C-alpha positions in Angstrom: 18.7 11.2 -32.6 16.5 8.3 -31.5 17.6 6.3 -28.4 17.8 2.6 -28.4 16.9 0.9 -25.2 18.0 -2.7 -24.3 15.1 -4.1 -22.3 15.4 -7.6 -20.5 12.3 -9.6 -20.2 12.1 -12.5 -17.6 9.4 -15.0 -17.4 8.3 -16.4 -13.9 11.0 -15.3 -11.2 9.9 -17.6 -8.3 12.2 -15.7 -6.0 15.5 -16.3 -7.9 16.7 -12.8 -8.2 20.5 -13.6 -7.9 20.3 -16.1 -10.8 18.5 -13.6 -12.9 20.8 -10.6 -12.2 23.8 -12.9 -12.8 22.6 -13.8 -16.4 22.0 -10.2 -17.1 25.4 -9.1 -15.9 27.0 -12.0 -17.8 25.0 -10.9 -21.0 26.2 -7.0 -20.6 29.9 -8.2 -20.2 29.7 -10.4 -23.4 27.9 -7.9 -25.6 29.3 -4.7 -23.9 25.7 -3.4 -24.1 24.2 -2.1 -21.0 20.7 -3.5 -20.0 18.5 -0.5 -19.3 15.4 -2.1 -17.6 14.4 -5.6 -16.5 10.7 -6.6 -16.8 9.6 -9.4 -14.8 6.2 -11.2 -15.8 5.1 -12.4 -12.6 5.5 -14.9 -9.7 8.0 -12.5 -8.3 7.6 -13.7 -4.7 8.8 -10.7 -2.7 8.9 -12.5 0.7 10.1 -10.7 3.7 9.4 -12.7 6.8 7.4 -15.8 8.1 4.0 -13.9 7.7 4.7 -13.2 4.0 5.5 -16.7 3.6 2.5 -17.9 5.3 0.4 -15.7 3.0 2.2 -16.8 0.0 -0.3 -18.3 -2.5 1.2 -21.9 -3.1 1.2 -25.3 -1.1 2.9 -25.2 1.9 5.5 -27.8 0.9 7.0 -25.3 -1.6 7.5 -22.5 0.9 10.9 -21.1 1.5 12.1 -17.6 2.5 14.2 -17.2 -0.6 16.8 -14.4 -1.2 14.4 -11.4 -1.9 14.8 -10.2 1.8 18.4 -9.3 1.1 17.4 -6.9 -1.5 14.7 -5.5 0.9 17.2 -4.7 3.6 19.8 -3.3 1.2 22.4 -6.0 1.6 22.0 -6.5 -2.1 20.8 -4.0 -4.6 19.4 -4.7 -7.9 22.1 -4.0 -10.6 19.3 -3.0 -13.3 16.2 -1.0 -12.8 13.6 -3.7 -12.4 9.6 -3.6 -12.7 7.3 -6.4 -12.2 3.7 -7.4 -12.3 2.1 -9.9 -9.8 1.4 -13.5 -10.6 -0.5 -16.1 -8.8 2.4 -17.2 -6.4 2.8 -14.2 -4.4 2.7 -12.8 -0.9 -0.5 -11.3 -1.3 -0.4 -9.2 2.0 2.7 -7.6 0.6 1.2 -6.8 -2.7 -2.0 -5.4 -1.0 0.2 -2.9 0.8 1.2 -1.4 -2.6 -2.1 -1.8 -4.5 -1.2 1.3 -6.5 2.3 0.1 -7.1 5.6 1.0 -5.3 9.1 0.0 -4.5 9.5 -3.3 -2.9 13.2 -2.8 -2.6 15.7 -0.2 -4.0 15.5 -0.2 -7.7 12.8 -2.9 -8.0 9.3 -1.5 -8.5 5.8 -3.4 -8.3 3.3 -2.1 -10.9 0.3 -2.6 -8.6 -2.7 -4.6 -9.4 -2.9 -2.6 -12.7 -0.9 0.6 -13.6 1.0 2.5 -16.3 4.5 3.9 -16.0 6.9 5.6 -18.3 10.6 4.8 -18.8 13.0 6.4 -21.2 10.2 7.3 -23.5 8.4 4.1 -23.5 4.9 3.9 -22.2 4.4 0.6 -20.1 1.2 -1.0 -18.8 0.7 -3.9 -16.6 -1.9 -6.0 -14.9 -1.3 -8.4 -12.2 -2.8 -12.0 -11.4 -4.5 -14.7 -13.3 -8.1 -15.1 -14.4 -10.7 -17.2 -12.6 -14.2 -16.9 -13.5 -15.6 -17.3 -9.9 -13.5 -14.3 -8.7 -13.4 -12.1 -11.7 -16.5 -9.9 -11.0 -16.1 -9.6 -7.1 -14.6 -6.7 -5.4 -11.8 -7.0 -2.9 -13.3 -8.7 -0.1 -10.2 -10.4 1.3 -9.1 -9.6 4.9 -6.4 -10.7 7.3 -5.3 -13.3 8.2 -6.0 -14.3 4.4 -6.7 -18.0 5.3 -8.1 -20.6 2.7 -9.2 -19.5 -0.6 -8.4 -15.8 0.1 -4.8 -16.6 -0.3 -5.2 -17.5 -4.0 -8.3 -15.0 -4.5 -6.0 -12.0 -3.9 -4.1 -13.0 -7.2 -7.3 -13.5 -9.1 -7.7 -10.6 -11.5 -10.7 -8.4 -11.0 -13.2 -6.8 -13.7 -12.5 -3.4 -11.8 -8.8 -3.5 -12.8 -9.9 -4.4 -16.5 -12.4 -1.5 -16.3 -9.5 0.9 -15.4 -7.3 -0.3 -18.2 -10.1 0.0 -20.7 -10.1 3.8 -20.1 -6.6 4.2 -21.6 -6.7 6.5 -24.7 -3.1 7.1 -25.5 -1.2 4.4 -27.2 1.1 2.0 -25.0 4.4 0.6 -26.2 4.4 -2.6 -23.8 1.8 -4.3 -21.8 3.0 -6.9 -19.1 0.7 -9.6 -17.7 1.2 -12.9 -15.9 -1.7 -14.7 -17.8 -1.6 -15.0 -21.5 -4.3 -13.3 -23.4 -6.8 -15.9 -24.5 -6.5 -17.4 -27.9 -3.0 -15.7 -28.6 -1.7 -19.2 -29.2 -3.7 -19.2 -32.6 -1.5 -16.4 -33.9 1.9 -18.2 -33.4 2.9 -21.7 -33.8 0.1 -23.6 -32.2 1.4 -27.2 -33.4 5.0 -26.3 -31.9 3.3 -25.2 -28.5 1.3 -28.4 -28.3 4.4 -30.6 -28.8 6.0 -29.0 -26.1 2.9 -28.9 -23.7 0.4 -31.5 -25.1 -1.9 -31.3 -21.9 -2.8 -27.7 -23.3 -4.7 -29.2 -26.2 -8.2 -29.5 -24.7 -8.0 -25.8 -23.7 -6.7 -24.9 -27.0 -9.4 -26.7 -28.7 -12.0 -25.0 -26.7 -10.5 -21.6 -26.8 -10.0 -21.4 -23.0 -6.3 -21.1 -23.0 -5.2 -18.0 -21.3 -7.2 -15.0 -19.9 -10.5 -13.5 -21.6 -9.7 -10.4 -19.6 -6.2 -10.1 -21.1 -7.7 -10.9 -24.6 -10.2 -8.1 -24.1 -7.5 -5.6 -23.2 -5.3 -6.8 -26.2 -8.2 -6.3 -28.4 -8.5 -2.7 -27.3 -5.0 -1.5 -26.3 -3.0 -3.3 -29.2 0.6 -2.2 -27.7 3.5 -2.8 -29.9 4.7 -5.5 -27.3 3.0 -7.9 -24.9 4.9 -10.0 -22.5 3.6 -12.9 -20.3 4.7 -15.9 -18.4 2.6 -18.3 -16.2 2.4 -21.3 -18.7 6.3 -22.1 -18.2 7.0 -22.3 -22.1 8.7 -19.8 -24.4 6.0 -18.8 -27.2 5.9 -15.9 -29.6 3.1 -14.8 -31.8 2.2 -11.7 -33.8 -1.4 -10.2 -33.7 -2.1 -8.1 -36.7 -3.6 -4.7 -36.8 -6.8 -5.9 -38.6 -7.3 -9.1 -36.6 -9.7 -9.6 -33.7 -8.9 -11.9 -30.7 -11.8 -11.2 -28.5 -15.2 -9.8 -30.0 -17.6 -10.8 -27.2 -17.0 -7.4 -25.4 -17.3 -6.7 -21.7 -20.4 -8.8 -21.2 -18.8 -11.7 -22.9 -16.5 -12.5 -20.0 -17.7 -15.0 -17.6 -19.5 -14.3 -15.3 -20.9 -11.3 -17.0 -22.3 -13.5 -19.6 -24.5 -14.9 -17.1 -27.2 -13.1 -15.3 -26.0 -11.6 -12.2 -29.1 -10.1 -10.9 -29.5 -12.9 -8.2 -25.9 -12.8 -6.9 -26.0 -11.8 -3.4 -23.5 -9.5 -1.8 -21.9 -12.3 0.1 -22.4 -14.8 -2.7 -19.7 -16.7 -4.5 -17.9 -20.0 -3.9 -16.4 -20.7 -0.8 -12.9 -22.3 -0.3 -14.0 -25.8 -0.4 -16.1 -25.4 -3.5 -13.3 -23.4 -5.5 -10.2 -25.5 -4.4 -9.1 -27.6 -7.7 -11.6 -26.1 -9.9 -9.2 -24.4 -12.4 -7.5 -27.5 -13.9 -9.1 -29.4 -16.8 -6.4 -31.4 -18.7 -6.0 -35.1 -17.8 -2.9 -37.1 -19.2 -3.5 -40.5 -20.2 -0.2 -42.0 -18.9 1.1 -44.4 -16.5 2.1 -41.6 -14.3 -1.3 -40.0 -14.7 -2.0 -36.5 -13.3 -5.6 -35.5 -12.8 -5.0 -31.9 -12.7 -8.5 -31.0 -11.8 -7.9 -32.7 -8.4 -5.3 -30.1 -7.7 -5.4 -26.4 -6.7 -4.4 -23.8 -9.3 -1.1 -23.5 -7.6 -0.4 -27.3 -7.3 -1.3 -27.8 -10.9 0.8 -25.0 -12.0 3.9 -26.4 -10.1 3.2 -30.0 -10.7 3.4 -29.9 -14.6 4.8 -33.0 -16.1 8.3 -33.1 -17.4 8.0 -36.2 -19.2 7.3 -36.5 -23.1 3.7 -37.6 -23.5 3.0 -39.6 -26.5 -0.7 -40.2 -27.5 -2.7 -39.6 -30.6 -3.0 -36.0 -31.8 -6.7 -34.4 -32.1 -7.4 -32.6 -35.3 -7.9 -28.9 -34.3 -10.0 -26.4 -36.2 -7.4 -23.6 -35.8 -6.0 -21.0 -38.3 -2.8 -22.0 -40.0 0.4 -21.2 -37.6 2.1 -18.2 -38.3 5.9 -17.5 -38.2 7.7 -17.6 -35.0 8.2 -13.7 -35.2 10.2 -11.9 -32.5 11.5 -8.8 -33.8 14.6 -7.8 -31.5 14.5 -4.1 -32.7 11.2 -2.4 -33.0 11.0 1.3 -34.1 8.3 3.4 -32.2 9.6 6.6 -33.6 7.3 8.8 -35.5 7.2 7.8 -39.2 4.8 6.6 -42.0 4.0 3.0 -42.5 6.5 1.1 -44.6 7.0 -2.4 -45.9 10.8 -2.1 -45.6 12.4 -4.4 -43.4 15.8 -4.7 -41.9 18.0 -7.3 -40.3 19.0 -6.9 -36.8 20.2 -8.8 -33.7 17.8 -11.2 -32.3 16.4 -12.2 -28.8 18.8 -13.4 -26.2 17.6 -16.6 -24.5 18.6 -18.2 -21.2 21.6 -19.8 -22.8 22.6 -16.4 -24.4 22.5 -17.7 -27.9 21.6 -15.1 -30.4 19.1 -15.4 -33.4 18.4 -13.4 -36.5 15.0 -11.9 -37.1 13.7 -9.1 -39.5 11.3 -6.5 -38.3 8.6 -4.4 -40.0 8.8 -0.7 -38.8 5.6 0.6 -37.1 3.6 3.7 -37.5 2.5 5.9 -34.7 -0.5 7.4 -36.6 -3.2 7.3 -33.9 -6.6 6.4 -35.1 -9.0 9.4 -34.7 -11.6 9.7 -32.1 -15.2 9.1 -33.0 -17.6 11.9 -34.0 -20.1 11.2 -31.4 -21.2 14.1 -29.2 -19.2 12.5 -26.5 -16.0 11.4 -27.9 -14.3 8.1 -27.1 -10.8 7.9 -28.5 -9.1 4.7 -29.1 -5.2 3.8 -28.1 -4.8 1.9 -31.2 -1.9 2.9 -33.7 -3.1 2.5 -37.3 -1.1 -0.3 -39.0 0.7 -1.6 -36.0 0.9 -5.3 -35.1 1.3 -6.6 -31.5 4.3 -8.7 -31.0 3.6 -11.4 -28.1 6.5 -13.0 -26.2 5.8 -15.5 -23.2 8.8 -16.9 -21.5 9.4 -19.8 -19.0 10.4 -20.0 -15.4 13.9 -19.4 -14.0 15.4 -22.9 -14.1 18.4 -24.5 -15.9 17.7 -25.5 -19.6 14.7 -23.2 -19.7 14.2 -20.2 -21.9 13.3 -17.8 -19.2 15.1 -14.6 -20.1 15.4 -12.6 -23.4 16.7 -9.1 -24.2 15.3 -6.9 -27.1 16.1 -3.5 -28.5 13.4 -0.8 -28.6 14.2 2.6 -30.5 12.2 5.4 -28.9 11.3 8.8 -30.3 13.7 12.0 -30.4 11.5 13.7 -28.1 11.9 11.2 -25.3 15.7 10.6 -25.9 16.7 13.6 -23.7 15.1 12.3 -20.5 16.9 10.3 -17.8 16.4 6.6 -17.8 14.3 6.6 -14.5 10.6 5.5 -13.9 8.1 8.2 -14.6 4.4 8.7 -13.6 2.1 8.8 -16.4 -0.5 11.7 -16.4 -3.3 9.8 -18.2 -3.0 6.9 -15.7 -3.3 9.2 -12.7 -6.4 10.9 -14.3 -8.0 7.3 -14.7 -7.2 6.5 -11.0 -9.2 9.9 -10.0 -12.1 8.8 -12.1 -12.3 5.3 -11.1 -11.2 5.4 -7.5 -14.7 6.2 -6.1 -16.0 3.0 -7.4 -13.3 0.6 -6.0 -15.3 -2.3 -4.8 -14.6 -3.8 -1.3 -17.0 -6.8 -1.1 -18.1 -9.9 -3.0 -20.8 -8.2 -5.0 -20.2 -8.1 -8.7 -18.7 -4.9 -9.9 -21.1 -2.9 -12.0 -19.5 0.1 -14.0 -20.9 3.4 -13.1 -23.7 4.9 -15.0 -21.4 7.7 -16.2 -19.4 5.0 -18.3 -21.4 4.3 -21.3 -21.3 1.3 -23.4 -19.4 2.1 -26.4 -17.9 0.8 -29.6 -19.0 -2.7 -31.0 -17.7 -4.5 -28.0 -20.0 -2.4 -25.6 -17.0 -1.5 -23.5 -17.9 0.6 -20.4 -16.1 3.9 -21.1 -15.9 7.3 -19.5 -15.9 10.0 -22.4 -12.9 11.9 -23.5 -14.3 15.1 -22.0 -14.5 13.5 -18.6 -11.0 12.0 -18.6 -9.9 15.5 -19.8 -11.3 17.2 -16.7 -9.2 14.9 -14.5 -6.1 15.2 -16.8 -6.3 18.9 -16.3 -6.2 18.6 -12.6 -3.5 16.2 -12.9 -1.5 18.6 -15.1 -2.0 21.5 -13.1 -1.4 19.8 -9.6 1.1 17.0 -10.3 2.8 17.6 -13.5 3.1 21.5 -13.3 6.7 21.5 -13.8 6.8 18.9 -16.6 7.7 15.1 -16.2 7.5 13.7 -12.6 9.9 10.8 -11.8 8.8 8.2 -9.2 10.6 9.3 -6.1 13.2 7.0 -4.5 11.2 6.8 -1.2 11.3 3.2 -0.4 11.4 2.5 3.2 11.4 -1.0 5.0 8.3 -1.4 7.0 8.4 -5.2 7.9 11.0 -7.3 9.9 13.2 -9.7 8.2 15.3 -12.8 9.2 18.7 -12.2 10.8 21.4 -11.8 8.4 23.0 -15.0 7.0 19.6 -16.9 7.0 19.7 -19.4 4.2 17.2 -19.3 1.3 15.9 -22.8 1.9 14.4 -21.8 5.5 10.7 -22.5 5.7 10.0 -21.6 9.5 8.2 -24.7 10.1 5.6 -23.9 7.2 6.7 -26.3 4.7 5.3 -29.7 5.5 5.6 -32.8 3.3 2.4 -33.4 1.4 3.6 -36.4 -0.2 4.1 -36.8 -3.9 0.7 -36.1 -5.1 0.7 -35.1 -8.8 4.6 -35.8 -9.1 5.1 -32.4 -7.5 7.8 -32.6 -5.1 8.5 -30.1 -2.5 11.1 -27.3 -3.2 14.3 -28.3 -2.0 13.6 -32.0 -2.3 16.0 -33.8 -4.8 14.6 -33.5 -8.2 12.1 -31.0 -7.1 11.5 -27.3 -7.7 14.5 -25.4 -6.3 17.7 -26.5 -5.3 18.5 -26.2 -1.8 18.0 -28.8 1.3 14.8 -27.5 2.9 15.4 -25.9 6.5 12.8 -25.9 8.9 14.5 -23.5 11.5 11.6 -21.5 13.5 11.1 -17.8 13.2 12.4 -16.1 16.2 10.8 -13.0 17.7 7.3 -11.7 17.6 5.1 -12.6 14.7 5.0 -9.8 12.0 1.7 -7.9 11.1 -0.2 -9.2 8.2 -0.6 -5.6 6.7 1.9 -2.8 7.3 1.1 0.9 6.8 3.3 1.8 3.7 4.2 5.4 3.3 4.7 5.1 -0.3 1.1 4.4 -0.8 -0.1 7.4 1.7 2.3 9.7 -0.4 1.0 8.5 -3.6 -2.7 8.9 -2.7 -2.0 12.6 -1.4 -0.2 13.3 -4.6 -3.2 12.2 -6.8 -5.9 13.3 -4.4 -7.4 9.9 -3.9 -7.9 7.8 -0.8 -6.9 4.1 -0.3 -9.7 2.5 1.2 -8.2 -0.9 0.9 -5.3 0.0 3.1 -7.5 1.8 5.5 -9.9 -1.2 6.0 -6.7 -3.7 6.4 -5.0 -1.8 8.9 
């Protein structure tokens, strides 16, 4: 019979694993239902030591070691299998060690810059980072010691990752991102969102809220669920099977909409030009915050908490839809139906339950085109995408919810462990030779033809099938392949008992610009008094050779040029 999985979704983590796991264990005890998987939508902050902290993309005044290092050493163990994508407040050097994904601690898995995994019959895709048009087209040019703008740019999503995700042909059940898909707010309660976050109004009006990269992926992939965070607000939407959210195609995303022929290999904006370019909203208030004067990290952390009262602008938007958040979605094989069923709703951070109805889904995959070279689509006919964004882990915030997902009979006999995805490994083999390593704009290879109405650069089904045949023969010859529990610590950590609030002298007081107080200051982000005790012992390396990446590349038959260059 079908298996029902209880999947917990967390918004921004910000290093508060103890609080998150405490909430989940309380939930399990109250409902007597075991949580099978936790998905964290970015800003995880896997900080191990002073070097990671110095590389973390956020203003220095917010830097604290946090409690992750205890999970890294095994002093504490995650009570629930956990997967996460990267946000824009991470230790980029640590993430770069696991570019293709890997364990950051026992039972906690990073999905890499992009990736696809299986768990209990669910197929889960993920893409890390946020969209910035001045870095999107570039390759991975950042090098140790990751100073200035490169600390931020390591977390800016690249077109190369979108190119890889576009090659997916088989349907996905879940996609996880940090940034919202651009324009997704138009498929939910837009007015309700603007009441909570009035400073989003200009971006919503211009159609610039969220990531065009993620909108392009949503347009093509259309999973049953899409989970995000980043904007620090709970929001739900339903994106219908016949609707279009991004029709401009591959070349419609800045800067590809511009002429890139004159961009030099070393071109792009330097740190002085890019710092503070991201914000656009200005709040007309006595505590005015000119967000465009802050870096993207500071603007994110310095969001106003006061209610802003000012005249509303009339927006030319589609009528808002219902706040739809099905708690039980059926992905088993069945025909489309209009029947609905009542079921238990999502569980928010205060553990209150709501009631929602859900329309069952079909898994009738749309057929491949009849072109001489075929290009299949991952869409499931008649299936809508349910979007859920959650807040950051703070009191009185909606940062954690639990949904139930029913999986097919064919997947119910497997262990509840992470599995490699054959198609994704084949995609990595196809795309790995084109991984860009400088600031030159990434240009899809000539073998990837511009297909469909959106002119997407796609390898043909036949090209992908050849690599899939190799993967099946050499990796999956004995059936499903579970991700090995091969975590090994490779970096030093503070002595046992080091408080979470220690900053090792990195957290300087930058004043109260933008009302953003330093983490640990009274009323600011965090709860502990800051401790500036120095780091003792040798300074750790910026990049450590990680045997997980080496083993993965050998298994798939690819090389990891990023790690080779950074060692």
